[in-house]
Every structure is written in C-alpha cells, then in structure tokens.
VEXROKE-750829 format. One record per residue: chain; x, y, z of N, C-alpha, C in turn. Coordinates in Angstrom, 3 decimals, always signed. Example, Ala and Ser with C-alpha at 12.3 -4.5 7.8 and 13.67 -1.06 7.14 Angstrom:
% VEXROKE-750829
{'A', {+13.190, -5.690, +7.800}, {+12.300, -4.500, +7.800}, {+13.200, -3.300, +7.800}}
{'A', {+12.850, -2.250, +7.080}, {+13.670, -1.060, +7.140}, {+12.900, +0.030, +7.870}}
This chain:
% VEXROKE-750829
{'A', {+51.327, +76.339, +97.574}, {+50.988, +76.049, +98.777}, {+52.909, +75.818, +99.041}}
{'A', {+53.768, +75.063, +97.852}, {+55.489, +75.452, +98.632}, {+55.902, +76.961, +98.342}}
{'A', {+54.981, +77.404, +97.718}, {+55.687, +79.051, +97.775}, {+55.532, +80.273, +98.723}}
{'A', {+55.268, +79.106, +99.150}, {+54.203, +80.192, +100.645}, {+54.961, +80.040, +102.083}}
{'A', {+56.037, +78.511, +101.515}, {+56.613, +78.588, +102.628}, {+57.742, +78.781, +102.251}}
{'A', {+58.368, +78.614, +101.618}, {+59.397, +79.579, +100.622}, {+59.682, +80.841, +100.492}}
{'A', {+58.692, +81.963, +100.740}, {+58.228, +83.404, +100.983}, {+59.008, +83.267, +102.611}}
{'A', {+57.555, +82.353, +103.212}, {+58.162, +82.475, +104.573}, {+59.715, +82.157, +105.121}}
{'A', {+60.254, +81.658, +104.973}, {+61.208, +81.082, +105.413}, {+62.584, +82.010, +104.951}}
{'A', {+62.283, +82.519, +103.919}, {+63.380, +83.545, +103.400}, {+62.485, +85.628, +104.002}}
{'A', {+61.574, +85.090, +105.041}, {+61.374, +86.211, +105.142}, {+62.166, +86.301, +106.973}}
{'A', {+61.381, +84.822, +107.173}, {+61.859, +84.700, +108.677}, {+63.447, +84.795, +109.546}}
{'A', {+64.722, +84.223, +107.969}, {+65.959, +83.960, +107.254}, {+65.830, +85.557, +107.507}}
{'A', {+65.675, +86.308, +106.599}, {+66.060, +87.704, +106.674}, {+66.180, +88.581, +108.107}}
{'A', {+64.643, +88.905, +108.469}, {+64.156, +89.114, +109.889}, {+65.676, +88.243, +111.168}}
{'A', {+66.021, +87.028, +110.984}, {+67.498, +86.733, +112.097}, {+68.009, +87.560, +111.759}}
{'A', {+68.886, +87.209, +110.526}, {+69.391, +87.786, +110.205}, {+70.004, +89.177, +110.801}}
{'A', {+69.005, +90.037, +110.037}, {+69.154, +91.686, +110.698}, {+69.727, +90.987, +112.020}}
{'A', {+68.293, +90.665, +113.169}, {+68.343, +91.043, +114.029}, {+70.375, +90.834, +114.618}}
{'A', {+70.373, +89.753, +114.034}, {+72.280, +88.976, +114.360}, {+72.768, +90.266, +113.802}}
{'A', {+73.139, +91.062, +112.777}, {+73.819, +91.689, +112.023}, {+74.111, +93.093, +113.143}}
{'A', {+72.562, +93.600, +113.477}, {+72.080, +94.341, +114.205}, {+72.621, +94.133, +115.688}}
{'A', {+73.027, +93.294, +116.088}, {+73.082, +92.540, +117.944}, {+75.309, +93.195, +117.735}}
{'A', {+75.863, +92.566, +116.166}, {+77.075, +92.299, +116.225}, {+77.722, +93.551, +116.188}}
{'A', {+76.811, +94.885, +115.441}, {+77.648, +95.823, +115.685}, {+77.329, +96.396, +116.549}}
{'A', {+75.910, +96.522, +117.411}, {+76.084, +97.073, +118.521}, {+77.108, +96.509, +119.563}}
{'A', {+77.360, +96.014, +119.564}, {+79.008, +95.495, +120.173}, {+80.397, +94.793, +120.320}}
{'A', {+80.418, +95.897, +118.341}, {+81.744, +95.398, +118.206}, {+81.863, +97.257, +118.233}}
{'A', {+81.278, +97.608, +118.693}, {+81.171, +99.972, +118.217}, {+81.540, +100.219, +119.980}}
{'A', {+81.307, +98.819, +120.792}, {+81.589, +99.700, +121.854}, {+82.575, +98.449, +122.826}}
{'A', {+83.023, +98.017, +121.717}, {+84.152, +97.228, +121.587}, {+85.701, +98.103, +122.344}}
{'A', {+86.575, +97.407, +122.952}, {+87.959, +98.643, +123.424}, {+88.997, +98.433, +122.337}}
{'A', {+88.930, +97.305, +121.793}, {+90.116, +97.997, +120.608}, {+89.277, +98.514, +119.654}}
{'A', {+88.349, +98.520, +119.057}, {+87.481, +99.663, +118.453}, {+87.777, +101.096, +119.030}}
{'A', {+87.520, +101.608, +119.988}, {+87.995, +103.031, +120.823}, {+89.489, +103.214, +120.386}}
{'A', {+90.557, +101.751, +120.222}, {+91.712, +102.767, +120.625}, {+91.965, +102.540, +119.126}}
{'A', {+92.051, +101.958, +118.707}, {+92.102, +102.518, +116.935}, {+91.488, +103.150, +116.388}}
{'A', {+89.729, +104.342, +117.398}, {+89.281, +105.225, +116.710}, {+90.690, +105.565, +116.954}}
{'A', {+90.845, +106.210, +118.004}, {+91.509, +107.557, +118.494}, {+93.176, +106.978, +117.928}}
{'A', {+93.706, +106.718, +117.241}, {+95.597, +106.674, +116.109}, {+94.567, +106.671, +115.417}}
{'A', {+93.496, +106.815, +114.666}, {+92.947, +106.784, +113.546}, {+92.837, +108.072, +113.552}}
{'A', {+91.600, +108.602, +114.093}, {+91.778, +110.440, +114.069}, {+93.324, +110.740, +114.187}}
{'A', {+94.331, +110.675, +115.025}, {+95.564, +110.919, +115.485}, {+96.416, +110.128, +114.065}}
{'A', {+96.484, +109.747, +113.100}, {+97.014, +109.608, +112.098}, {+96.347, +110.893, +110.621}}
{'A', {+95.454, +110.930, +111.111}, {+94.633, +112.046, +110.172}, {+94.850, +113.395, +110.210}}
{'A', {+94.873, +113.862, +111.965}, {+96.020, +115.120, +111.746}, {+97.109, +115.278, +112.192}}
{'A', {+97.654, +113.444, +111.937}, {+99.039, +113.509, +111.201}, {+100.123, +114.154, +112.579}}
{'A', {+99.872, +113.648, +113.957}, {+99.727, +114.702, +115.228}, {+101.050, +113.381, +115.923}}
{'A', {+100.803, +112.165, +115.125}, {+101.331, +111.214, +115.579}, {+103.153, +110.642, +114.445}}
{'A', {+104.036, +111.148, +115.587}, {+104.966, +111.413, +114.617}, {+105.404, +109.514, +114.518}}
{'A', {+104.809, +109.338, +115.896}, {+104.902, +107.513, +115.515}, {+104.294, +106.693, +114.206}}
{'A', {+103.696, +107.142, +114.840}, {+102.728, +106.228, +113.031}, {+103.900, +106.479, +111.554}}
{'A', {+103.659, +108.120, +111.739}, {+104.683, +108.248, +110.123}, {+106.120, +108.083, +110.601}}
{'A', {+107.140, +107.469, +111.063}, {+108.193, +106.408, +111.196}, {+107.996, +105.393, +110.856}}
{'A', {+106.701, +104.896, +111.309}, {+106.301, +103.251, +111.136}, {+105.744, +103.126, +109.577}}
{'A', {+105.168, +103.896, +108.895}, {+104.675, +103.934, +108.142}, {+106.134, +103.694, +106.309}}
{'A', {+107.080, +104.868, +107.256}, {+107.714, +105.375, +106.225}, {+109.418, +104.223, +106.315}}
{'A', {+109.077, +103.064, +107.396}, {+109.941, +101.579, +107.230}, {+109.593, +101.060, +106.793}}
{'A', {+108.296, +100.909, +106.834}, {+107.456, +100.542, +105.939}, {+107.772, +100.038, +104.390}}
{'A', {+107.353, +101.408, +104.940}, {+107.758, +101.416, +102.751}, {+109.102, +101.519, +102.363}}
{'A', {+109.701, +101.587, +103.449}, {+111.082, +101.350, +102.518}, {+111.601, +99.668, +103.273}}
{'A', {+110.933, +99.153, +103.106}, {+110.918, +97.086, +103.864}, {+109.889, +97.051, +102.043}}
{'A', {+109.929, +97.731, +101.742}, {+108.581, +97.689, +100.703}, {+109.047, +97.725, +99.543}}
{'A', {+110.205, +98.454, +99.625}, {+111.084, +98.806, +98.225}, {+111.725, +98.057, +97.941}}
{'A', {+112.778, +97.673, +99.080}, {+113.409, +96.438, +99.226}, {+113.121, +95.048, +98.124}}
{'A', {+112.247, +94.994, +99.381}, {+111.422, +93.444, +98.503}, {+111.369, +93.555, +97.373}}
{'A', {+111.380, +94.645, +96.900}, {+110.853, +94.862, +95.243}, {+112.517, +94.918, +94.551}}
{'A', {+112.801, +95.595, +94.958}, {+113.467, +95.999, +94.835}, {+114.539, +94.337, +94.158}}
{'A', {+114.362, +93.160, +95.525}, {+114.428, +91.594, +94.917}, {+114.099, +90.971, +94.667}}
{'A', {+112.592, +91.519, +94.491}, {+112.486, +90.532, +93.117}, {+112.223, +90.994, +91.631}}
C-alpha cells in the first residue's frame, strides 16, 4: 500500500510541476525583455546591426589582451 501512495505523490508532483512550467513559459514568451532580445537577435542574424559587430570586435580585442597578459 505505501507504494501506491508513492506513485500517487510522484504523479501529482509531476502534474503540478508541469502546470508551473507551462505557466512560466507563457509569461516568459510575452515578456518585454524577450521581445527586445528577439529583435536584437534577428538583427544580428541578418548582419544589419553595425553596432553589434563593433561591440563584438571590441570584446574580442579585450579578450586577446587579457589572454596575452596571463
């Protein structure tokens, strides 16, 4: 009989966790931050954003300086 309660508890926990995950996914997909990130990501994929490439090259140069210093 204890095995039945264990299985029931695991099933209930799985259901509750699933609903929590689905709810948080819905809130995250409507997030303002995600919308801005998606827009920037699309620009970077198309190569339109020159600021993104300048920022990336500056970060790359910083990485080279740091790697030479160590």
